[in-house]
All heavy atoms as a GROMACS GRO file, in nm:
protein
  609
    1MET      N    1   8.460  11.721  12.267
    1MET     CA    2   8.451  11.607  12.180
    1MET      C    3   8.483  11.476  12.252
    1MET      O    4   8.421  11.376  12.223
    1MET     CB    5   8.549  11.622  12.064
    1MET     CG    6   8.501  11.707  11.954
    1MET     SD    7   8.609  11.721  11.807
    1MET     CE    8   8.737  11.605  11.824
    2ILE      N    9   8.580  11.480  12.342
    2ILE     CA   10   8.623  11.353  12.402
    2ILE      C   11   8.517  11.292  12.491
    2ILE      O   12   8.526  11.174  12.525
    2ILE     CB   13   8.756  11.367  12.480
    2ILE    CG1   14   8.740  11.454  12.602
    2ILE    CG2   15   8.866  11.417  12.387
    2ILE    CD1   16   8.859  11.450  12.695
    3HIS      N   17   8.416  11.368  12.528
    3HIS     CA   18   8.308  11.315  12.612
    3HIS      C   19   8.200  11.246  12.528
    3HIS      O   20   8.110  11.183  12.583
    3HIS     CB   21   8.247  11.425  12.697
    3HIS     CG   22   8.346  11.486  12.792
    3HIS    ND1   23   8.403  11.416  12.895
    3HIS    CD2   24   8.402  11.609  12.795
    3HIS    CE1   25   8.488  11.493  12.960
    3HIS    NE2   26   8.489  11.611  12.900
    4ASN      N   27   8.208  11.260  12.396
    4ASN     CA   28   8.112  11.197  12.307
    4ASN      C   29   8.166  11.059  12.269
    4ASN      O   30   8.248  11.045  12.177
    4ASN     CB   31   8.092  11.285  12.183
    4ASN     CG   32   7.986  11.232  12.091
    4ASN    OD1   33   7.965  11.111  12.079
    4ASN    ND2   34   7.919  11.323  12.022
    5GLN      N   35   8.120  10.957  12.339
    5GLN     CA   36   8.172  10.822  12.318
    5GLN      C   37   8.145  10.771  12.176
    5GLN      O   38   8.229  10.702  12.118
    5GLN     CB   39   8.112  10.727  12.421
    5GLN     CG   40   8.157  10.758  12.562
    5GLN     CD   41   8.090  10.669  12.665
    5GLN    OE1   42   7.999  10.593  12.636
    5GLN    NE2   43   8.135  10.680  12.789
    6TYR      N   44   8.028  10.805  12.122
    6TYR     CA   45   7.995  10.762  11.986
    6TYR      C   46   8.096  10.820  11.887
    6TYR      O   47   8.148  10.750  11.801
    6TYR     CB   48   7.853  10.804  11.949
    6TYR     CG   49   7.820  10.775  11.804
    6TYR    CD1   50   7.786  10.647  11.763
    6TYR    CD2   51   7.828  10.875  11.709
    6TYR    CE1   52   7.758  10.619  11.630
    6TYR    CE2   53   7.801  10.849  11.575
    6TYR     CZ   54   7.767  10.720  11.537
    6TYR     OH   55   7.741  10.693  11.406
    7LEU      N   56   8.125  10.949  11.900
    7LEU     CA   57   8.218  11.015  11.810
    7LEU      C   58   8.358  10.957  11.822
    7LEU      O   59   8.425  10.931  11.721
    7LEU     CB   60   8.222  11.166  11.838
    7LEU     CG   61   8.319  11.247  11.753
    7LEU    CD1   62   8.286  11.237  11.605
    7LEU    CD2   63   8.320  11.391  11.800
    8MET      N   64   8.403  10.932  11.942
    8MET     CA   65   8.537  10.876  11.963
    8MET      C   66   8.547  10.735  11.904
    8MET      O   67   8.646  10.700  11.842
    8MET     CB   68   8.574  10.875  12.111
    8MET     CG   69   8.588  11.013  12.173
    8MET     SD   70   8.721  11.113  12.101
    8MET     CE   71   8.630  11.218  11.989
    9GLN      N   72   8.442  10.655  11.922
    9GLN     CA   73   8.442  10.521  11.865
    9GLN      C   74   8.440  10.526  11.713
    9GLN      O   75   8.511  10.452  11.645
    9GLN     CB   76   8.324  10.439  11.917
    9GLN     CG   77   8.322  10.296  11.866
    9GLN     CD   78   8.448  10.220  11.906
    9GLN    OE1   79   8.475  10.204  12.024
    9GLN    NE2   80   8.524  10.174  11.809
   10TYR      N   81   8.359  10.616  11.658
   10TYR     CA   82   8.350  10.632  11.513
   10TYR      C   83   8.485  10.676  11.456
   10TYR      O   84   8.532  10.622  11.356
   10TYR     CB   85   8.242  10.733  11.479
   10TYR     CG   86   8.216  10.750  11.332
   10TYR    CD1   87   8.152  10.650  11.260
   10TYR    CD2   88   8.255  10.865  11.266
   10TYR    CE1   89   8.127  10.665  11.124
   10TYR    CE2   90   8.232  10.881  11.131
   10TYR     CZ   91   8.168  10.781  11.060
   10TYR     OH   92   8.145  10.795  10.927
   11LEU      N   93   8.549  10.772  11.522
   11LEU     CA   94   8.680  10.819  11.478
   11LEU      C   95   8.781  10.704  11.479
   11LEU      O   96   8.858  10.687  11.384
   11LEU     CB   97   8.727  10.932  11.570
   11LEU     CG   98   8.862  10.994  11.537
   11LEU    CD1   99   8.861  11.058  11.399
   11LEU    CD2  100   8.897  11.098  11.643
   12SER      N  101   8.780  10.626  11.583
   12SER     CA  102   8.870  10.511  11.591
   12SER      C  103   8.842  10.412  11.478
   12SER      O  104   8.934  10.362  11.413
   12SER     CB  105   8.854  10.441  11.726
   12SER     OG  106   8.924  10.320  11.729
   13SER      N  107   8.716  10.384  11.455
   13SER     CA  108   8.679  10.285  11.355
   13SER      C  109   8.713  10.328  11.213
   13SER      O  110   8.771  10.251  11.136
   13SER     CB  111   8.529  10.253  11.364
   13SER     OG  112   8.503  10.183  11.483
   14ILE      N  113   8.679  10.452  11.175
   14ILE     CA  114   8.703  10.492  11.036
   14ILE      C  115   8.849  10.517  11.008
   14ILE      O  116   8.892  10.505  10.894
   14ILE     CB  117   8.616  10.612  10.991
   14ILE    CG1  118   8.654  10.739  11.062
   14ILE    CG2  119   8.470  10.580  11.002
   14ILE    CD1  120   8.591  10.863  11.000
   15THR      N  121   8.927  10.552  11.110
   15THR     CA  122   9.071  10.571  11.088
   15THR      C  123   9.149  10.443  11.110
   15THR      O  124   9.268  10.437  11.079
   15THR     CB  125   9.127  10.680  11.181
   15THR    OG1  126   9.108  10.642  11.317
   15THR    CG2  127   9.064  10.815  11.152
   16GLN      N  128   9.081  10.341  11.167
   16GLN     CA  129   9.144  10.213  11.196
   16GLN      C  130   9.264  10.232  11.289
   16GLN      O  131   9.367  10.168  11.276
   16GLN     CB  132   9.187  10.141  11.068
   16GLN     CG  133   9.069  10.097  10.982
   16GLN     CD  134   8.991   9.984  11.046
   16GLN    OE1  135   9.040   9.872  11.054
   16GLN    NE2  136   8.871  10.013  11.092
   17ARG      N  137   9.248  10.321  11.386
   17ARG     CA  138   9.351  10.350  11.486
   17ARG      C  139   9.288  10.351  11.625
   17ARG      O  140   9.171  10.379  11.641
   17ARG     CB  141   9.412  10.488  11.462
   17ARG     CG  142   9.469  10.510  11.326
   17ARG     CD  143   9.619  10.496  11.332
   17ARG     NE  144   9.680  10.543  11.210
   17ARG     CZ  145   9.739  10.462  11.124
   17ARG    NH1  146   9.744  10.334  11.145
   17ARG    NH2  147   9.794  10.510  11.015
   18THR      N  148   9.370  10.323  11.724
   18THR     CA  149   9.326  10.334  11.862
   18THR      C  150   9.325  10.482  11.899
   18THR      O  151   9.421  10.554  11.870
   18THR     CB  152   9.418  10.255  11.957
   18THR    OG1  153   9.413  10.118  11.920
   18THR    CG2  154   9.376  10.272  12.102
   19VAL      N  155   9.218  10.527  11.961
   19VAL     CA  156   9.207  10.665  12.008
   19VAL      C  157   9.216  10.662  12.160
   19VAL      O  158   9.137  10.596  12.226
   19VAL     CB  159   9.073  10.728  11.963
   19VAL    CG1  160   9.053  10.865  12.026
   19VAL    CG2  161   9.066  10.737  11.812
   20LYS      N  162   9.315  10.733  12.214
   20LYS     CA  163   9.333  10.742  12.358
   20LYS      C  164   9.281  10.876  12.407
   20LYS      O  165   9.308  10.979  12.346
   20LYS     CB  166   9.481  10.728  12.396
   20LYS     CG  167   9.536  10.591  12.365
   20LYS     CD  168   9.682  10.583  12.404
   20LYS     CE  169   9.738  10.446  12.370
   20LYS     NZ  170   9.882  10.439  12.404
   21ILE      N  171   9.207  10.872  12.516
   21ILE     CA  172   9.145  10.992  12.571
   21ILE      C  173   9.222  11.034  12.696
   21ILE      O  174   9.245  10.953  12.786
   21ILE     CB  175   8.998  10.964  12.609
   21ILE    CG1  176   8.921  10.908  12.490
   21ILE    CG2  177   8.932  11.090  12.664
   21ILE    CD1  178   8.919  10.995  12.369
   22SER      N  179   9.258  11.160  12.702
   22SER     CA  180   9.331  11.214  12.816
   22SER      C  181   9.240  11.228  12.937
   22SER      O  182   9.118  11.242  12.923
   22SER     CB  183   9.389  11.351  12.780
   22SER     OG  184   9.447  11.412  12.893
   23ASN      N  185   9.298  11.225  13.055
   23ASN     CA  186   9.223  11.250  13.178
   23ASN      C  187   9.172  11.394  13.183
   23ASN      O  188   9.073  11.423  13.248
   23ASN     CB  189   9.311  11.226  13.300
   23ASN     CG  190   9.337  11.080  13.324
   23ASN    OD1  191   9.253  10.995  13.293
   23ASN    ND2  192   9.452  11.048  13.378
   24ILE      N  193   9.241  11.485  13.115
   24ILE     CA  194   9.207  11.627  13.118
   24ILE      C  195   9.156  11.665  12.979
   24ILE      O  196   9.226  11.647  12.879
   24ILE     CB  197   9.329  11.711  13.157
   24ILE    CG1  198   9.381  11.664  13.294
   24ILE    CG2  199   9.296  11.859  13.159
   24ILE    CD1  200   9.517  11.718  13.330
   25SER      N  201   9.035  11.719  12.972
   25SER     CA  202   8.971  11.741  12.842
   25SER      C  203   9.019  11.865  12.768
   25SER      O  204   9.010  11.870  12.646
   25SER     CB  205   8.820  11.746  12.859
   25SER     OG  206   8.782  11.852  12.942
   26GLU      N  207   9.068  11.967  12.834
   26GLU     CA  208   9.103  12.092  12.767
   26GLU      C  209   9.254  12.111  12.757
   26GLU      O  210   9.308  12.209  12.804
   26GLU     CB  211   9.039  12.210  12.839
   26GLU     CG  212   8.888  12.213  12.832
   26GLU     CD  213   8.836  12.224  12.690
   26GLU    OE1  214   8.900  12.290  12.605
   26GLU    OE2  215   8.730  12.167  12.661
   27LEU      N  216   9.320  12.018  12.694
   27LEU     CA  217   9.465  12.029  12.679
   27LEU      C  218   9.508  11.994  12.538
   27LEU      O  219   9.577  11.896  12.515
   27LEU     CB  220   9.537  11.939  12.780
   27LEU     CG  221   9.528  11.983  12.924
   27LEU    CD1  222   9.594  11.882  13.015
   27LEU    CD2  223   9.595  12.118  12.942
   28SER      N  224   9.470  12.075  12.442
   28SER     CA  225   9.504  12.047  12.303
   28SER      C  226   9.655  12.040  12.283
   28SER      O  227   9.706  11.952  12.214
   28SER     CB  228   9.447  12.154  12.211
   28SER     OG  229   9.307  12.153  12.219
   29ALA      N  230   9.729  12.131  12.342
   29ALA     CA  231   9.875  12.131  12.327
   29ALA      C  232   9.935  12.005  12.388
   29ALA      O  233  10.025  11.944  12.331
   29ALA     CB  234   9.934  12.255  12.390
   30LEU      N  235   9.886  11.965  12.505
   30LEU     CA  236   9.938  11.844  12.568
   30LEU      C  237   9.904  11.722  12.483
   30LEU      O  238   9.986  11.632  12.468
   30LEU     CB  239   9.882  11.826  12.709
   30LEU     CG  240   9.929  11.700  12.782
   30LEU    CD1  241  10.080  11.698  12.798
   30LEU    CD2  242   9.861  11.688  12.917
   31GLY      N  243   9.786  11.718  12.425
   31GLY     CA  244   9.747  11.608  12.339
   31GLY      C  245   9.841  11.595  12.220
   31GLY      O  246   9.881  11.485  12.183
   32SER      N  247   9.878  11.707  12.161
   32SER     CA  248   9.972  11.705  12.050
   32SER      C  249  10.108  11.654  12.096
   32SER      O  250  10.171  11.573  12.028
   32SER     CB  251   9.988  11.846  11.991
   32SER     OG  252   9.866  11.889  11.937
   33ALA      N  253  10.151  11.700  12.212
   33ALA     CA  254  10.280  11.655  12.265
   33ALA      C  255  10.276  11.506  12.297
   33ALA      O  256  10.372  11.434  12.272
   33ALA     CB  257  10.316  11.735  12.389
   34MET      N  258  10.163  11.459  12.351
   34MET     CA  259  10.151  11.317  12.384
   34MET      C  260  10.160  11.231  12.258
   34MET      O  261  10.217  11.123  12.259
   34MET     CB  262  10.019  11.289  12.457
   34MET     CG  263  10.018  11.339  12.600
   34MET     SD  264   9.854  11.330  12.677
   34MET     CE  265   9.827  11.155  12.681
   35ASN      N  266  10.103  11.281  12.148
   35ASN     CA  267  10.113  11.208  12.021
   35ASN      C  268  10.257  11.207  11.971
   35ASN      O  269  10.302  11.107  11.915
   35ASN     CB  270  10.022  11.269  11.915
   35ASN     CG  271   9.878  11.232  11.938
   35ASN    OD1  272   9.849  11.126  11.989
   35ASN    ND2  273   9.788  11.320  11.898
   36ALA      N  274  10.326  11.318  11.989
   36ALA     CA  275  10.464  11.327  11.942
   36ALA      C  276  10.558  11.243  12.027
   36ALA      O  277  10.652  11.183  11.976
   36ALA     CB  278  10.510  11.473  11.942
   37PHE      N  279  10.533  11.240  12.157
   37PHE     CA  280  10.619  11.168  12.250
   37PHE      C  281  10.538  11.062  12.322
   37PHE      O  282  10.492  11.082  12.434
   37PHE     CB  283  10.681  11.265  12.351
   37PHE     CG  284  10.762  11.372  12.288
   37PHE    CD1  285  10.711  11.501  12.273
   37PHE    CD2  286  10.890  11.346  12.242
   37PHE    CE1  287  10.786  11.600  12.214
   37PHE    CE2  288  10.965  11.446  12.182
   37PHE     CZ  289  10.913  11.574  12.167
   38GLN      N  290  10.519  10.949  12.259
   38GLN     CA  291  10.434  10.842  12.312
   38GLN      C  292  10.478  10.794  12.450
   38GLN      O  293  10.398  10.744  12.527
   38GLN     CB  294  10.434  10.723  12.215
   38GLN     CG  295  10.374  10.754  12.081
   38GLN     CD  296  10.224  10.738  12.079
   38GLN    OE1  297  10.170  10.660  12.154
   38GLN    NE2  298  10.158  10.810  11.992
   39ASP      N  299  10.606  10.809  12.483
   39ASP     CA  300  10.657  10.755  12.609
   39ASP      C  301  10.670  10.859  12.719
   39ASP      O  302  10.749  10.841  12.811
   39ASP     CB  303  10.793  10.687  12.585
   39ASP     CG  304  10.781  10.568  12.493
   39ASP    OD1  305  10.677  10.498  12.502
   39ASP    OD2  306  10.873  10.545  12.413
   40MET      N  307  10.597  10.969  12.711
   40MET     CA  308  10.606  11.072  12.815
   40MET      C  309  10.565  11.014  12.950
   40MET      O  310  10.462  10.950  12.962
   40MET     CB  311  10.513  11.190  12.783
   40MET     CG  312  10.564  11.281  12.676
   40MET     SD  313  10.448  11.416  12.642
   40MET     CE  314  10.424  11.489  12.800
   41SER      N  315  10.648  11.034  13.048
   41SER     CA  316  10.611  10.987  13.182
   41SER      C  317  10.507  11.080  13.240
   41SER      O  318  10.509  11.200  13.218
   41SER     CB  319  10.734  10.982  13.272
   41SER     OG  320  10.789  11.111  13.287
   42GLY      N  321  10.414  11.024  13.313
   42GLY     CA  322  10.310  11.104  13.376
   42GLY      C  323  10.186  11.124  13.291
   42GLY      O  324  10.086  11.169  13.340
   43SER      N  325  10.193  11.094  13.163
   43SER     CA  326  10.074  11.112  13.079
   43SER      C  327   9.992  10.983  13.084
   43SER      O  328  10.041  10.875  13.062
   43SER     CB  329  10.113  11.145  12.935
   43SER     OG  330  10.186  11.041  12.879
   44LYS      N  331   9.867  10.998  13.119
   44LYS     CA  332   9.779  10.883  13.136
   44LYS      C  333   9.653  10.904  13.052
   44LYS      O  334   9.607  11.015  13.032
   44LYS     CB  335   9.739  10.868  13.282
   44LYS     CG  336   9.855  10.856  13.379
   44LYS     CD  337   9.875  10.712  13.418
   44LYS     CE  338   9.974  10.695  13.530
   44LYS     NZ  339  10.110  10.703  13.498
   45SER      N  340   9.598  10.794  13.005
   45SER     CA  341   9.472  10.798  12.933
   45SER      C  342   9.362  10.751  13.026
   45SER      O  343   9.382  10.659  13.105
   45SER     CB  344   9.477  10.705  12.812
   45SER     OG  345   9.574  10.747  12.722
   46SER      N  346   9.247  10.815  13.018
   46SER     CA  347   9.134  10.772  13.099
   46SER      C  348   9.050  10.668  13.026
   46SER      O  349   8.976  10.594  13.088
   46SER     CB  350   9.048  10.891  13.139
   46SER     OG  351   8.996  10.954  13.024
   47ALA      N  352   9.062  10.665  12.893
   47ALA     CA  353   8.986  10.568  12.812
   47ALA      C  354   9.056  10.553  12.679
   47ALA      O  355   9.137  10.638  12.640
   47ALA     CB  356   8.843  10.617  12.792
   48SER      N  357   9.024  10.447  12.611
   48SER     CA  358   9.074  10.431  12.475
   48SER      C  359   8.967  10.358  12.394
   48SER      O  360   8.886  10.284  12.448
   48SER     CB  361   9.207  10.356  12.472
   48SER     OG  362   9.190  10.223  12.515
   49TYR      N  363   8.969  10.384  12.265
   49TYR     CA  364   8.873  10.323  12.173
   49TYR      C  365   8.952  10.254  12.063
   49TYR      O  366   9.043  10.312  12.006
   49TYR     CB  367   8.781  10.430  12.113
   49TYR     CG  368   8.698  10.500  12.217
   49TYR    CD1  369   8.746  10.610  12.286
   49TYR    CD2  370   8.572  10.453  12.248
   49TYR    CE1  371   8.670  10.673  12.384
   49TYR    CE2  372   8.495  10.515  12.345
   49TYR     CZ  373   8.545  10.624  12.412
   49TYR     OH  374   8.469  10.687  12.510
   50SER      N  375   8.916  10.131  12.035
   50SER     CA  376   8.980  10.053  11.930
   50SER      C  377   8.883  10.034  11.815
   50SER      O  378   8.761  10.030  11.836
   50SER     CB  379   9.023   9.916  11.984
   50SER     OG  380   9.116   9.932  12.087
   51PRO      N  381   8.935  10.022  11.692
   51PRO     CA  382   8.847  10.006  11.576
   51PRO      C  383   8.753   9.886  11.592
   51PRO      O  384   8.793   9.780  11.639
   51PRO     CB  385   8.945   9.982  11.461
   51PRO     CG  386   9.074  10.038  11.507
   51PRO     CD  387   9.076  10.021  11.655
   52ARG      N  388   8.627   9.905  11.553
   52ARG     CA  389   8.527   9.799  11.559
   52ARG      C  390   8.465   9.772  11.422
   52ARG      O  391   8.366   9.700  11.414
   52ARG     CB  392   8.416   9.836  11.657
   52ARG     CG  393   8.460   9.839  11.800
   52ARG     CD  394   8.340   9.862  11.888
   52ARG     NE  395   8.379   9.869  12.028
   52ARG     CZ  396   8.299   9.906  12.125
   52ARG    NH1  397   8.174   9.940  12.096
   52ARG    NH2  398   8.341   9.910  12.247
   53MET      N  399   8.520   9.832  11.320
   53MET     CA  400   8.468   9.817  11.185
   53MET      C  401   8.568   9.740  11.101
   53MET      O  402   8.688   9.752  11.121
   53MET     CB  403   8.457   9.957  11.122
   53MET     CG  404   8.323  10.003  11.085
   53MET     SD  405   8.337  10.169  11.013
   53MET     CE  406   8.228  10.256  11.121
   54LYS      N  407   8.516   9.665  11.005
   54LYS     CA  408   8.605   9.601  10.909
   54LYS      C  409   8.672   9.709  10.827
   54LYS      O  410   8.614   9.815  10.802
   54LYS     CB  411   8.527   9.507  10.818
   54LYS     CG  412   8.474   9.386  10.890
   54LYS     CD  413   8.403   9.293  10.794
   54LYS     CE  414   8.351   9.172  10.867
   54LYS     NZ  415   8.281   9.080  10.776
   55LYS      N  416   8.795   9.682  10.786
   55LYS     CA  417   8.875   9.782  10.717
   55LYS      C  418   8.807   9.835  10.590
   55LYS      O  419   8.808   9.955  10.564
   55LYS     CB  420   9.013   9.726  10.684
   55LYS     CG  421   9.110   9.829  10.636
   55LYS     CD  422   9.250   9.773  10.625
   55LYS     CE  423   9.346   9.884  10.589
   55LYS     NZ  424   9.484   9.838  10.592
   56ASP      N  425   8.747   9.747  10.510
   56ASP     CA  426   8.683   9.792  10.386
   56ASP      C  427   8.564   9.883  10.413
   56ASP      O  428   8.542   9.982  10.342
   56ASP     CB  429   8.645   9.676  10.296
   56ASP     CG  430   8.548   9.579  10.360
   56ASP    OD1  431   8.548   9.565  10.484
   56ASP    OD2  432   8.471   9.514  10.286
   57VAL      N  433   8.488   9.854  10.516
   57VAL     CA  434   8.374   9.939  10.554
   57VAL      C  435   8.425  10.074  10.602
   57VAL      O  436   8.373  10.180  10.565
   57VAL     CB  437   8.288   9.871  10.662
   57VAL    CG1  438   8.178   9.963  10.712
   57VAL    CG2  439   8.230   9.740  10.610
   58ALA      N  440   8.529  10.073  10.685
   58ALA     CA  441   8.588  10.196  10.736
   58ALA      C  442   8.640  10.284  10.622
   58ALA      O  443   8.619  10.405  10.622
   58ALA     CB  444   8.701  10.164  10.834
   59LEU      N  445   8.704  10.223  10.523
   59LEU     CA  446   8.754  10.299  10.409
   59LEU      C  447   8.642  10.364  10.330
   59LEU      O  448   8.656  10.477  10.282
   59LEU     CB  449   8.840  10.210  10.318
   59LEU     CG  450   8.976  10.172  10.375
   59LEU    CD1  451   9.045  10.072  10.283
   59LEU    CD2  452   9.063  10.295  10.394
   60ASN      N  453   8.529  10.296  10.317
   60ASN     CA  454   8.413  10.356  10.249
   60ASN      C  455   8.362  10.478  10.324
   60ASN      O  456   8.332  10.581  10.264
   60ASN     CB  457   8.302  10.253  10.232
   60ASN     CG  458   8.333  10.152  10.125
   60ASN    OD1  459   8.411  10.178  10.034
   60ASN    ND2  460   8.272  10.035  10.136
   61TYR      N  461   8.350  10.467  10.456
   61TYR     CA  462   8.308  10.582  10.537
   61TYR      C  463   8.408  10.697  10.527
   61TYR      O  464   8.371  10.814  10.516
   61TYR     CB  465   8.292  10.543  10.684
   61TYR     CG  466   8.160  10.479  10.716
   61TYR    CD1  467   8.152  10.344  10.750
   61TYR    CD2  468   8.042  10.553  10.716
   61TYR    CE1  469   8.032  10.284  10.781
   61TYR    CE2  470   7.920  10.494  10.747
   61TYR     CZ  471   7.916  10.361  10.780
   61TYR     OH  472   7.796  10.302  10.810
   62LEU      N  473   8.536  10.663  10.532
   62LEU     CA  474   8.640  10.766  10.523
   62LEU      C  475   8.638  10.835  10.387
   62LEU      O  476   8.651  10.958  10.380
   62LEU     CB  477   8.777  10.703  10.550
   62LEU     CG  478   8.892  10.797  10.580
   62LEU    CD1  479   8.859  10.889  10.697
   62LEU    CD2  480   9.017  10.717  10.610
   63ASP      N  481   8.619  10.760  10.280
   63ASP     CA  482   8.606  10.820  10.147
   63ASP      C  483   8.487  10.916  10.140
   63ASP      O  484   8.497  11.025  10.084
   63ASP     CB  485   8.591  10.713  10.039
   63ASP     CG  486   8.720  10.642  10.007
   63ASP    OD1  487   8.828  10.695  10.042
   63ASP    OD2  488   8.714  10.532   9.948
   64GLU      N  489   8.376  10.872  10.196
   64GLU     CA  490   8.257  10.958  10.197
   64GLU      C  491   8.282  11.086  10.277
   64GLU      O  492   8.240  11.195  10.238
   64GLU     CB  493   8.137  10.882  10.255
   64GLU     CG  494   8.007  10.957  10.245
   64GLU     CD  495   7.963  10.984  10.103
   64GLU    OE1  496   8.000  10.910  10.010
   64GLU    OE2  497   7.889  11.084  10.083
   65TRP      N  498   8.350  11.073  10.389
   65TRP     CA  499   8.385  11.190  10.471
   65TRP      C  500   8.471  11.286  10.389
   65TRP      O  501   8.445  11.406  10.386
   65TRP     CB  502   8.458  11.142  10.596
   65TRP     CG  503   8.489  11.249  10.697
   65TRP    CD1  504   8.444  11.377  10.700
   65TRP    CD2  505   8.574  11.235  10.811
   65TRP    NE1  506   8.494  11.443  10.809
   65TRP    CE2  507   8.575  11.359  10.877
   65TRP    CE3  508   8.649  11.130  10.862
   65TRP    CZ2  509   8.650  11.379  10.993
   65TRP    CZ3  510   8.722  11.152  10.977
   65TRP    CH2  511   8.722  11.275  11.041
   66HIS      N  512   8.572  11.233  10.321
   66HIS     CA  513   8.657  11.319  10.238
   66HIS      C  514   8.577  11.386  10.127
   66HIS      O  515   8.602  11.504  10.095
   66HIS     CB  516   8.773  11.238  10.180
   66HIS     CG  517   8.879  11.205  10.280
   66HIS    ND1  518   8.942  11.084  10.282
   66HIS    CD2  519   8.931  11.276  10.381
   66HIS    CE1  520   9.030  11.083  10.381
   66HIS    NE2  521   9.024  11.198  10.443
   67ASN      N  522   8.482  11.315  10.069
   67ASN     CA  523   8.397  11.375   9.965
   67ASN      C  524   8.318  11.493  10.019
   67ASN      O  525   8.306  11.597   9.953
   67ASN     CB  526   8.302  11.271   9.906
   67ASN     CG  527   8.373  11.170   9.819
   67ASN    OD1  528   8.480  11.196   9.765
   67ASN    ND2  529   8.314  11.052   9.805
   68TRP      N  530   8.261  11.478  10.138
   68TRP     CA  531   8.185  11.588  10.199
   68TRP      C  532   8.274  11.706  10.235
   68TRP      O  533   8.235  11.821  10.217
   68TRP     CB  534   8.107  11.539  10.321
   68TRP     CG  535   7.981  11.470  10.280
   68TRP    CD1  536   7.955  11.336  10.285
   68TRP    CD2  537   7.863  11.531  10.226
   68TRP    NE1  538   7.830  11.310  10.236
   68TRP    CE2  539   7.771  11.427  10.200
   68TRP    CE3  540   7.828  11.661  10.196
   68TRP    CZ2  541   7.646  11.452  10.145
   68TRP    CZ3  542   7.702  11.686  10.141
   68TRP    CH2  543   7.613  11.582  10.117
   69ILE      N  544   8.394  11.678  10.283
   69ILE     CA  545   8.488  11.786  10.315
   69ILE      C  546   8.521  11.862  10.187
   69ILE      O  547   8.526  11.987  10.185
   69ILE     CB  548   8.616  11.732  10.382
   69ILE    CG1  549   8.583  11.669  10.518
   69ILE    CG2  550   8.723  11.838  10.394
   69ILE    CD1  551   8.528  11.764  10.620
   70GLU      N  552   8.545  11.790  10.080
   70GLU     CA  553   8.576  11.854   9.951
   70GLU      C  554   8.458  11.940   9.904
   70GLU      O  555   8.477  12.053   9.856
   70GLU     CB  556   8.610  11.749   9.846
   70GLU     CG  557   8.651  11.805   9.713
   70GLU     CD  558   8.782  11.885   9.718
   70GLU    OE1  559   8.866  11.854   9.803
   70GLU    OE2  560   8.797  11.977   9.636
   71LYS      N  561   8.335  11.890   9.918
   71LYS     CA  562   8.217  11.967   9.879
   71LYS      C  563   8.206  12.094   9.962
   71LYS      O  564   8.176  12.201   9.909
   71LYS     CB  565   8.091  11.884   9.895
   71LYS     CG  566   8.075  11.776   9.791
   71LYS     CD  567   7.952  11.692   9.817
   71LYS     CE  568   7.943  11.578   9.717
   71LYS     NZ  569   7.827  11.492   9.740
   72CYS      N  570   8.229  12.084  10.090
   72CYS     CA  571   8.225  12.202  10.178
   72CYS      C  572   8.334  12.301  10.141
   72CYS      O  573   8.311  12.423  10.140
   72CYS     CB  574   8.239  12.162  10.324
   72CYS     SG  575   8.095  12.073  10.388
   73HIS      N  576   8.451  12.250  10.112
   73HIS     CA  577   8.562  12.337  10.074
   73HIS      C  578   8.530  12.413   9.945
   73HIS      O  579   8.565  12.530   9.930
   73HIS     CB  580   8.690  12.253  10.058
   73HIS     CG  581   8.808  12.333  10.016
   73HIS    ND1  582   8.868  12.426  10.098
   73HIS    CD2  583   8.877  12.338   9.898
   73HIS    CE1  584   8.968  12.482  10.035
   73HIS    NE2  585   8.976  12.429   9.914
   74ASN      N  586   8.464  12.349   9.852
   74ASN     CA  587   8.428  12.412   9.725
   74ASN      C  588   8.325  12.522   9.742
   74ASN      O  589   8.311  12.609   9.655
   74ASN     CB  590   8.380  12.309   9.624
   74ASN     CG  591   8.491  12.219   9.575
   74ASN    OD1  592   8.608  12.257   9.577
   74ASN    ND2  593   8.456  12.100   9.533
   75LEU      N  594   8.250  12.521   9.852
   75LEU     CA  595   8.150  12.625   9.878
   75LEU      C  596   8.214  12.755   9.927
   75LEU      O  597   8.151  12.860   9.920
   75LEU     CB  598   8.048  12.576   9.981
   75LEU     CG  599   7.957  12.463   9.936
   75LEU    CD1  600   7.872  12.416  10.053
   75LEU    CD2  601   7.870  12.506   9.819
   76ILE      N  602   8.332  12.743   9.979
   76ILE     CA  603   8.399  12.862  10.038
   76ILE      C  604   8.455  12.952   9.933
   76ILE      O  605   8.503  12.928   9.835
   76ILE     CB  606   8.510  12.818  10.137
   76ILE    CG1  607   8.446  12.742  10.252
   76ILE    CG2  608   8.588  12.936  10.188
   76ILE    CD1  609   8.546  12.682  10.349
   0.00000   0.00000   0.00000
């Protein structure tokens, strides 16, 4: 996922948060730890994405995403 620049930018925009990309792509556990401990020494980001959408537009996309997740959940 982190190699998909469009997806990372979209995620940043709809959540209105900066998304930092690790230098190493297959480290889910390290990514969780990096989020928990923002000041870990030695952890570096290779890229970051900042929101590019207005907040009201982002909230509309996020609401729509939640609606689709709910619809999918109801199918199970």
